[in-house]
MIDO-860573 format. One record per residue: x, y, z of N, C-alpha, C in turn; residue number from 1; residue in three letters. Coordinates in steps of 0.05 Angstrom, whole numbers. Layout:
// MIDO-860573
 n.east n.north   n.up ca.east ca.north  ca.up c.east c.north   c.up   n res
      X       Y      Z       X        Y      Z      X       Y      Z NUM ALA
...
***
This chain:
// MIDO-860573
 n.east n.north   n.up ca.east ca.north  ca.up c.east c.north   c.up   n res
    399     200   2255     423      186   2238    416     193   2211   1 MET
    435     204   2198     437      213   2164    448     190   2149   2 SER
    443     192   2121     456      171   2104    462     187   2080   3 SER
    477     174   2063     485      187   2036    484     164   2015   4 ARG
    475     171   1993     476      156   1969    491     166   1949   5 SER
    511     146   1935     526      165   1914    528     141   1894   6 VAL
    536     155   1870     542      134   1847    566     127   1846   7 ILE
    580     108   1847     612      104   1851    627     108   1825   8 ALA
    651     114   1833     669      117   1810    683      86   1812   9 GLU
    704      80   1793     721       62   1792    740      61   1813  10 ALA
    747      38   1830     771       41   1849    760      26   1872  11 GLY
    781      26   1891     776       10   1913    756      27   1933  12 ARG
    739      13   1945     710       21   1959    719      47   1980  13 ILE
    742      38   1995     743       55   2013    757      83   2007  14 ASP
    774      83   1989     786      105   1973    766     123   1962  15 THR
    746     109   1943     726      122   1927    707     136   1945  16 VAL
    697     122   1964     676      136   1985    690     161   2001  17 VAL
    713     154   2011     727      180   2024    734     199   2003  18 ALA
    738     196   1977     744      220   1959    716     232   1953  19 ARG
    693     218   1951     669      229   1937    653     243   1964  20 LEU
    659     236   1989     645      250   2013    664     272   2024  21 LEU
    685     269   2022     706      285   2033    713     278   2063  22 GLY
    716     253   2063     713      242   2088    742     231   2097  23 MET
    755     229   2122     782      212   2127    776     185   2118  24 PRO
    796     172   2104     790      145   2100    787     125   2124  25 ARG
    802     134   2149     799      116   2168    769     114   2179  26 ALA
    756     132   2175     723      135   2180    708     118   2162  27 GLU
    714     122   2143     697      103   2120    705      74   2123  28 VAL
    731      69   2135     740       41   2136    718      29   2160  29 GLN
    723      47   2183     704       40   2201    674      34   2201  30 ARG
    664      50   2180     641       47   2173    629      22   2158  31 ALA
    655      15   2142     651       -7   2125    652     -33   2145  32 ILE
    673     -28   2167     675      -52   2184    651     -62   2201  33 ALA
    634     -38   2204     605      -39   2223    585     -44   2203  34 GLU
    591     -49   2177     563      -57   2157    548     -29   2149  35 GLY
    560     -10   2155     543       14   2145    549      30   2117  36 ARG
    562      12   2101     569       17   2072    559      -7   2055  37 VAL
    539      -2   2038     526      -19   2024    532     -12   1991  38 LEU
    537     -34   1973     541      -31   1945    521     -44   1937  39 VAL
    501     -29   1920     481      -44   1910    462     -59   1930  40 ASP
    462     -49   1955     446      -65   1978    461     -84   1992  41 GLY
    485     -88   1988     505     -108   1996    529    -102   2009  42 GLN
    538    -110   2037     556     -100   2050    585    -110   2036  43 PRO
    605     -97   2035     629     -103   2021    650     -97   2040  44 ARG
    677    -114   2035     700     -106   2049    714     -85   2040  45 PRO
    732     -74   2058     743      -47   2052    762     -47   2023  46 LYS
    766     -72   2016     787      -77   1994    775     -82   1971  47 SER
    747     -84   1969     730      -91   1948    735     -71   1927  48 PHE
    735     -77   1903     736      -60   1880    715     -49   1863  49 ARG
    708     -26   1860     685      -14   1845    688     -17   1818  50 LEU
    670     -24   1799     675      -19   1772    664       8   1763  51 ALA
    649      16   1780     642       45   1768    612      42   1766  52 GLY
    596      62   1773     567       62   1765    549      45   1788  53 GLY
    561      32   1803     548       19   1830    534      44   1847  54 GLU
    513      36   1863     499       53   1877    510      48   1906  55 ARG
    525      66   1918     535       61   1944    519      77   1963  56 VAL
    513      65   1988     496       78   2008    519      73   2036  57 GLU
    517      95   2045     533      102   2067    514     115   2097  58 ILE
    513     100   2116     508      112   2141    526     126   2156  59 ASP
    517     149   2154     540      171   2170    531     176   2199  60 LEU
    523     151   2213     523      161   2243    549     168   2252  61 ARG
    553     187   2275     571      200   2283    585     178   2300  62 PRO
    616     177   2296     630      158   2306    631     159   2339  63 PRO
    637     140   2351     635      142   2384    665     158   2389  64 GLY
    660     169   2410     681      187   2423    705     168   2428  65 GLU
    724     179   2430     751      164   2437    755     170   2467  66 LEU
    763     145   2480     771      145   2510    799     149   2512  67 ALA
    802     173   2533     831      179   2539    844     151   2556  68 PRO
    871     145   2550     885      125   2562    907     135   2579  69 ASP
    905     137   2602     923      148   2623    948     133   2619  70 PRO
    971     141   2622     997      130   2622   1019     145   2616  71 GLY
   1046     137   2613    1068      155   2612   1069     160   2582  72 PRO
   1080     188   2578    1083      202   2552   1105     215   2551  73 LEU
   1130     211   2539    1153      228   2536   1151     246   2518  74 THR
   1147     276   2525    1146      298   2510   1177     308   2503  75 ILE
   1183     310   2481    1210      320   2470   1213     350   2474  76 LEU
   1189     360   2461    1188      386   2456   1163     399   2456  77 TYR
   1158     420   2466    1124      429   2465   1126     460   2465  78 GLN
   1106     476   2452    1099      499   2451   1072     505   2449  79 ASP
   1063     531   2442    1033      535   2435   1023     521   2414  80 ASP
   1040     514   2395    1026      504   2370   1029     476   2361  81 HIS
   1052     462   2374    1060      430   2367   1071     422   2389  82 LEU
   1074     398   2391    1093      378   2407   1106     355   2395  83 LEU
   1129     354   2404    1146      324   2395   1144     311   2414  84 VAL
   1134     280   2411    1134      263   2434   1149     240   2420  85 VAL
   1155     221   2440    1164      195   2437   1148     172   2438  86 SER
   1141     164   2416    1120      139   2413   1135     113   2423  87 LYS
   1123     100   2440    1137       76   2446   1130      53   2430  88 PRO
   1146      34   2424    1143       10   2409   1117      -7   2413  89 ALA
   1108     -15   2398    1080      -35   2403   1053     -14   2402  90 GLY
   1059       5   2403    1031       27   2403   1026      37   2375  91 MET
   1002      29   2369     992       38   2343    986      73   2342  92 VAL
    991      84   2324     992      111   2320    962     122   2330  93 THR
    942     114   2314     916      122   2321    900      98   2317  94 HIS
    870     106   2328     846       83   2327    842      82   2297  95 PRO
    834      60   2296     820       45   2268    796      35   2277  96 THR
    783      23   2254     753       13   2257    753      -6   2276  97 ALA
    776     -27   2276     776      -48   2298    790     -40   2326  98 SER
    805     -25   2326     825      -15   2347    811      15   2360  99 ARG
    801      17   2386     794       40   2390    808      49   2415 100 ARG
    823      35   2430     839       41   2458    865      34   2451 101 THR
    885      42   2469     909       36   2470    929      50   2454 102 GLY
    921      70   2435     934       76   2419    949     103   2424 103 THR
    967     117   2408     984      142   2420    957     165   2417 104 LEU
    943     166   2400     918      188   2405    901     185   2435 105 VAL
    905     161   2440     885      154   2465    904     165   2490 106 ASN
    928     165   2480     947      170   2507    950     201   2508 107 ARG
    946     214   2480     953      244   2481    927     256   2489 108 LEU
    904     241   2489     876      250   2502    883     258   2528 109 LEU
    895     233   2543     895      238   2572    914     256   2584 110 SER
    932     268   2564     950      293   2576    936     319   2577 111 VAL
    914     321   2561     900      342   2563    911     368   2549 112 GLY
    925     360   2530     937      387   2511    916     388   2491 113 VAL
    916     415   2477     894      416   2454    909     399   2426 114 PRO
    893     391   2410     901      377   2387    883     384   2365 115 LEU
    897     388   2340     880      393   2316    861     372   2310 116 SER
    839     379   2298     816      367   2285    816     361   2259 117 THR
    833     372   2240     834      367   2211    841     344   2198 118 ALA
    852     326   2218     853      294   2207    832     279   2209 119 GLY
    809     285   2222     787      276   2232    785     262   2260 120 GLY
    762     256   2262     759      249   2292    772     226   2303 121 GLN
    786     210   2286     803      189   2296    831     195   2298 122 ASP
    836     219   2284     863      228   2286    874     255   2295 123 ARG
    864     261   2323     863      289   2331    893     292   2331 124 PRO
    906     314   2324     940      318   2323    954     307   2307 125 GLY
    947     282   2297     965      266   2278    970     274   2253 126 ILE
    993     283   2245    1005      294   2218   1017     270   2204 127 VAL
   1031     254   2217    1043      233   2203   1045     208   2223 128 HIS
   1056     181   2218    1053      164   2229   1077     147   2232 129 ARG
   1082     131   2252    1103      109   2259   1090      83   2257 130 LEU
   1102      66   2244    1093       38   2246   1087      29   2277 131 ASP
   1072      11   2284    1071        2   2311   1096      -3   2323 132 ALA
   1109     -24   2307    1135      -30   2318   1160     -13   2319 133 GLY
   1156       7   2308    1177       29   2307   1171      52   2332 134 THR
   1192      57   2343    1191       76   2367   1205     104   2359 135 SER
   1199     121   2377    1211      149   2372   1201     170   2367 136 GLY
   1216     192   2357    1201      220   2353   1180     226   2333 137 ALA
   1158     240   2343    1133      244   2325   1126     273   2327 138 MET
   1119     286   2309    1110      314   2313   1079     314   2310 139 VAL
   1067     324   2332    1036      332   2337   1025     359   2334 140 VAL
   1007     363   2323     995      385   2320    977     397   2338 141 ALA
    976     418   2349     955      429   2368    934     441   2358 142 LYS
    934     451   2333     914      471   2319    913     461   2292 143 ASP
    891     470   2280     887      465   2247    909     479   2231 144 ASP
    911     501   2238     928      517   2221    961     503   2220 145 HIS
    969     499   2247     993      485   2247    991     460   2232 146 THR
    969     444   2233     967      417   2223    973     421   2195 147 HIS
    953     436   2184     955      443   2151    983     448   2144 148 ALA
    999     469   2155    1023      478   2148   1044     454   2152 149 VAL
   1043     438   2174    1060      416   2173   1056     392   2154 150 LEU
   1028     389   2146    1022      370   2128   1035     377   2097 151 THR
   1033     407   2097    1052      414   2069   1079     412   2072 152 GLU
   1089     418   2097    1116      411   2096   1129     380   2094 153 MET
   1108     362   2103    1115      334   2099   1114     330   2070 154 PHE
   1092     341   2055    1092      336   2028   1117     343   2009 155 LYS
   1124     371   2019    1147      381   2009   1175     370   2013 156 GLN
   1177     350   2039    1199      337   2050   1219     361   2058 157 HIS
   1201     377   2074    1218      396   2088   1227     391   2118 158 LEU
   1216     371   2127    1227      358   2157   1238     336   2152 159 ILE
   1268     344   2161    1287      324   2163   1282     302   2187 160 ASP
   1278     278   2176    1278      254   2199   1298     234   2193 161 ARG
   1310     228   2217    1331      205   2214   1321     186   2237 162 ARG
   1325     163   2226    1326      133   2240   1351     124   2244 163 TYR
   1349     103   2266    1370       87   2274   1359      60   2267 164 LEU
   1375      44   2249    1367       13   2244   1389      -1   2243 165 ALA
   1390     -22   2259    1407      -46   2261   1398     -66   2240 166 LEU
   1415     -70   2218    1409      -91   2197   1432    -111   2196 167 VAL
   1413    -135   2183    1430     -157   2184   1456    -159   2163 168 ARG
   1477    -165   2170    1500     -167   2153   1521    -147   2155 169 GLY
   1535    -138   2139    1565     -121   2136   1547    -102   2114 170 LEU
   1546     -80   2115    1539      -59   2096   1564     -50   2085 171 VAL
   1569     -52   2055    1594      -44   2046   1597     -16   2046 172 GLY
   1587       2   2029    1586       31   2023   1582      42   2053 173 PRO
   1601      63   2057    1591       84   2081   1566      98   2077 174 ASP
   1563     110   2052    1540      125   2049   1528     121   2018 175 HIS
   1501     115   2018    1488      110   1991   1462     119   1992 176 PHE
   1447     116   1967    1416      123   1963   1404     103   1954 177 LEU
   1381      93   1966    1361       72   1953   1342      83   1939 178 ILE
   1335      82   1913    1314       89   1899   1300      67   1886 179 GLU
   1279      61   1895    1259       38   1890   1233      42   1893 180 ALA
   1213      44   1870    1186       47   1874   1174      29   1892 181 PRO
   1156      34   1909    1143       19   1922   1110      18   1919 182 LEU
   1100      -9   1920    1072      -10   1914   1061     -35   1937 183 GLY
   1031     -37   1938    1022      -50   1959   1013     -75   1944 184 ARG
   1015     -97   1957    1006     -126   1954    991    -131   1979 185 ARG
    961    -131   1982     948     -136   2007    962    -123   2029 186 ALA
    972    -135   2052     984     -117   2071   1013    -114   2070 187 ALA
   1023    -128   2048    1052     -121   2042   1059     -99   2026 188 ARG
   1084     -87   2031    1095      -70   2015   1115     -81   2001 189 ILE
   1112     -77   1973    1138      -90   1959   1149     -71   1935 190 LEU
   1176     -77   1927    1187      -61   1903   1173     -68   1876 191 VAL
   1162     -45   1870    1145      -48   1839   1158     -31   1819 192 ARG
   1179     -40   1809    1197      -26   1785   1176     -10   1770 193 ALA
   1151     -19   1754    1135       -6   1738   1111       4   1750 194 VAL
   1098      -6   1770    1074        3   1779   1074      18   1806 195 THR
   1104      19   1816    1102       27   1843   1107      63   1843 196 GLY
   1100      75   1869    1108       99   1870   1137     106   1880 197 LYS
   1146     133   1866    1175      135   1875   1177     138   1901 198 HIS
   1204     125   1914    1210      124   1939   1239     128   1943 199 ALA
   1254     140   1959    1284      145   1959   1291     142   1992 200 ALA
   1310     132   1998    1321      133   2027   1349     134   2026 201 THR
   1359     152   2041    1388      156   2045   1398     142   2068 202 GLU
   1426     127   2062    1435      111   2086   1463     116   2089 203 ILE
   1468     119   2118    1496      122   2128   1500     103   2145 204 GLU
   1527      90   2145    1535       70   2164   1544      88   2186 205 VAL
   1531      78   2212    1545       88   2235   1566      70   2252 206 ARG
   1561      38   2250    1581       27   2259   1574      -2   2252 207 ARG
   1599     -20   2241    1600      -42   2232   1606     -59   2252 208 ARG
   1587     -86   2255    1591     -100   2281   1598    -130   2270 209 LEU
   1599    -150   2285    1607     -177   2271   1590    -182   2252 210 PRO
   1563    -182   2255    1544     -196   2240   1521    -177   2233 211 ASP
   1527    -150   2240    1505     -134   2237   1521    -104   2234 212 SER
   1502     -86   2221    1510      -60   2219   1490     -41   2228 213 THR
   1496     -19   2245    1482        3   2253   1482      24   2230 214 LEU
   1457      28   2219    1459       46   2201   1437      74   2209 215 VAL
   1443      97   2195    1424      122   2201   1409     118   2171 216 GLU
   1377     120   2175    1366      121   2150   1349     153   2144 217 ALA
   1356     160   2126    1336      190   2127   1320     183   2099 218 ARG
   1294     185   2103    1274      178   2079   1271     203   2066 219 PRO
   1274     209   2042    1271      227   2026   1240     234   2015 220 ARG
   1221     207   2018    1201      211   2013   1185     192   2037 221 THR
   1157     190   2037    1145      179   2059   1128     161   2057 222 GLY
   1132     137   2039    1118      115   2037   1115      98   2057 223 ARG
   1094      82   2063    1088       59   2082   1110      37   2080 224 THR
   1126      39   2104    1144       18   2108   1171      21   2088 225 HIS
   1174      46   2082    1194       49   2066   1218      42   2072 226 GLN
   1229      49   2094    1257       43   2103   1260      16   2111 227 ILE
   1237       4   2120    1242      -32   2125   1243     -43   2097 228 ARG
   1228     -38   2076    1228      -50   2053   1251     -45   2038 229 VAL
   1266     -16   2038    1286      -13   2021   1309     -26   2028 230 HIS
   1314     -27   2057    1338      -43   2067   1334     -72   2061 231 LEU
   1311     -84   2059    1309     -114   2061   1315    -118   2026 232 ALA
   1305     -96   2014    1314      -99   1979   1341    -100   1974 233 ALA
   1356     -87   1989    1390      -85   1984   1403    -109   1996 234 VAL
   1388    -126   2010    1398     -153   2019   1403    -145   2052 235 GLY
   1397    -124   2065    1402     -117   2092   1378    -113   2110 236 HIS
   1357    -136   2110    1336     -131   2126   1338    -116   2156 237 PRO
   1323    -106   2167    1322      -93   2192   1323    -118   2210 238 ILE
   1341    -122   2233    1343     -140   2254   1317    -141   2269 239 VAL
   1301    -164   2272    1281     -168   2286   1251    -160   2270 240 GLY
   1253    -154   2241    1234     -148   2225   1226    -171   2210 241 ASP
   1206    -185   2226    1197     -214   2219   1180    -207   2188 242 SER
   1168    -186   2187    1150     -178   2160   1166    -177   2135 243 ALA
   1195    -169   2143    1212     -166   2115   1238    -180   2115 244 TYR
   1236    -203   2126    1263     -217   2127   1283    -219   2149 245 GLY
   1283    -200   2170    1296     -193   2193   1294    -210   2219 246 GLY
   1279    -230   2214    1275     -247   2238   1300    -273   2235 247 ALA
   1303    -287   2251    1328     -310   2253   1340    -302   2277 248 GLY
   1367    -317   2275    1386     -324   2297   1398    -298   2307 249 LEU
   1406    -280   2292    1415     -253   2300   1394    -241   2320 250 VAL
   1373    -238   2313    1350     -219   2328   1344    -238   2353 251 ALA
   1345    -268   2352    1341     -281   2375   1366    -279   2394 252 GLU
   1391    -276   2383    1408     -272   2402   1413    -243   2416 253 ARG
   1399    -225   2402    1400     -198   2412   1370    -190   2429 254 LEU
   1357    -209   2432    1329     -209   2445   1313    -193   2436 255 GLY
   1313    -190   2408    1299     -171   2397   1270    -183   2392 256 LEU
   1245    -172   2392    1217     -183   2388   1205    -163   2367 257 THR
   1215    -137   2360    1207     -120   2341   1235    -111   2326 258 ARG
   1228     -97   2306    1247      -85   2287   1258     -71   2301 259 PRO
   1290     -66   2298    1306      -51   2306   1309     -20   2290 260 PHE
   1285      -6   2299    1286       17   2283   1270      40   2300 261 LEU
   1282      64   2299    1278       80   2320   1281     109   2311 262 HIS
   1262     129   2309    1260      151   2301   1279     172   2321 263 SER
   1303     176   2312    1318      188   2334   1328     216   2331 264 TRP
   1316     230   2307    1321      256   2304   1302     267   2282 265 ARG
   1293     292   2294    1273      313   2274   1285     336   2275 266 MET
   1283     349   2251    1290      376   2250   1276     392   2231 267 ALA
   1263     414   2231    1250      431   2216   1244     457   2226 268 PHE
   1235     474   2209    1230      501   2216   1204     506   2222 269 ASP
   1203     518   2246    1178      518   2261   1155     533   2240 270 HIS
   1131     515   2237    1114      525   2219   1101     549   2224 271 PRO
   1104     564   2247    1087      590   2253   1110     610   2259 272 ILE
   1130     605   2273    1149      623   2285   1175     626   2263 273 THR
   1180     602   2247    1203      598   2227   1228     592   2244 274 GLY
   1228     590   2272    1251      580   2287   1254     551   2279 275 GLU
   1282     546   2281    1293      520   2272   1287     503   2298 276 ARG
   1276     479   2294    1271      460   2313   1287     433   2312 277 ILE
   1302     427   2332    1315      401   2326   1316     383   2353 278 GLU
   1302     361   2349    1295      346   2372   1309     321   2366 279 VAL
   1319     312   2387    1332      282   2384   1319     264   2408 280 GLU
   1317     242   2401    1302      219   2423   1319     196   2427 281 ASP
   1332     190   2447    1351      167   2452   1342     143   2446 282 ALA
   1357     119   2443    1342       95   2437   1332      84   2465 283 LEU
   1308      72   2460    1294       60   2487   1310      35   2493 284 PRO
   1304      30   2521    1322        9   2531   1322     -14   2517 285 ARG
   1300     -23   2502    1304      -56   2491   1323     -51   2465 286 ASP
   1324     -30   2450    1342      -30   2429   1371     -21   2439 287 LEU
   1375      -6   2461    1401        2   2474   1414     -26   2480 288 ALA
   1394     -41   2495    1406      -67   2506   1413     -86   2482 289 GLU
   1400     -89   2459    1405     -107   2439   1429     -95   2423 290 ALA
   1433     -66   2423    1456      -61   2413   1483     -69   2430 291 LEU
   1480     -64   2454    1500      -76   2473   1510    -100   2468 292 SER
   1489    -118   2463    1491     -145   2460   1508    -148   2434 293 ARG
   1501    -133   2412    1516     -136   2388   1543    -126   2390 294 ALA
   1548    -109   2406    1575      -96   2406   1594    -110   2428 295 THR
   1579    -127   2447    1592     -139   2463   1596    -120   2491 296 GLY
   1588     -93   2495    1592      -74   2511   1567     -80   2531 297 THR
   1570     -65   2557    1546      -64   2575   1532     -37   2570 298 SER
   1509     -34   2579    1493       -7   2574   1478      -2   2606 299 GLN
   1486      19   2611    1476       30   2637   1449      43   2630 300 GLY
   1438      56   2650    1413       70   2655   1413      87   2628 301 LYS
   1387      96   2616    1383      112   2596   1388      99   2569 302 GLY
   1380     114   2546    1386      104   2521   1408     112   2507 303 GLY
   1415     109   2487    1438      111   2466   1425     134   2445 304 VAL
   1436     152   2446    1427      173   2427   1442     167   2399 305 ALA
   1432     185   2375    1442      178   2350   1474     182   2349 306 GLY
   1489     193   2367    1518      195   2364   1527     178   2380 307 ASP
   1515     156   2395    1525      144   2417   1527     151   2445 308 GLY
   1521     175   2450    1522      192   2476   1494     185   2496 309 SER
   1494     188   2515    1465      185   2525   1450     208   2522 310 LEU
   1427     200   2518    1407      223   2511   1396     233   2539 311 GLY
   1383     259   2533    1371      269   2555   1351     295   2547 312 ALA
   1339     311   2565    1325      335   2556   1297     331   2552 313 GLY
   1285     306   2560    1259      303   2552   1242     303   2581 314 SER
   1216     306   2576    1199      308   2596   1179     283   2595 315 GLU
   1176     267   2617    1157      244   2615   1133     252   2634 316 THR
   1108     248   2624    1082      256   2637   1066     229   2643 317 ILE
   1058     231   2669    1036      205   2674   1056     181   2682 318 GLY
   1086     183   2686    1096      158   2694   1094     159   2729 319 SER
***
């Protein structure tokens, strides 16, 4: 077992240690949770703020291997370099210090496809994330070169992502842009006009209903909880989103126990071949049924795609 000792810079302990040692922050957070990071001989939480000049000791024992989690996984697109999968609602994207099983990564490991290692041992293949309560299309890298190119494409906003969201109330404009800087306060993301980071979300109305509106959201930036916070900030929280004001009678009537937010479409130039890739993921059953209740129509088998048609063309493994 090896250890390192560094003189701290000012800042949050998990961020500072990750930067100084070149480690993924998730691995540092796991080490902190296990008591393997000491500040002047004392364990501290991951949110502890260093003043600068403290001696930080890190026990670098190798992390435990992740276990495959057999189960169904819908693959929307796949080639030798990447795949696009449909993440189910309720599934965390990757393991954390406190959660080692039941994530999308564990499910991917059970499929037996190669996965990139550039994101760290806890994030094989993972280039971007969806919130646990959000379902839909996610791109996964099979090798490190593809991972690096995709990461840069996300940074440059070259990947077109579209989400369907059912929001509370009647949205007035048919098409508009929300620009509001976002910052963190504990676990919550808030609009921070002065200290927040730039964030922009394009909104287009798809269907107005008696007490809610189906919209398509296209994030121009990739901040945590961006779509959810932006829609709440303009008075139209996502139905079912209890964290940002979307719980209540409408959510109860529609039978929603999670935010009505689904990544329904991704389009991008292939990072290796340059071929245009366009993938769609139909609404899952829980959201399709909620939308049917909202519109007063019946919904048969299959989900509703972004244009209201039945979705198809995917492959489910392990079902």
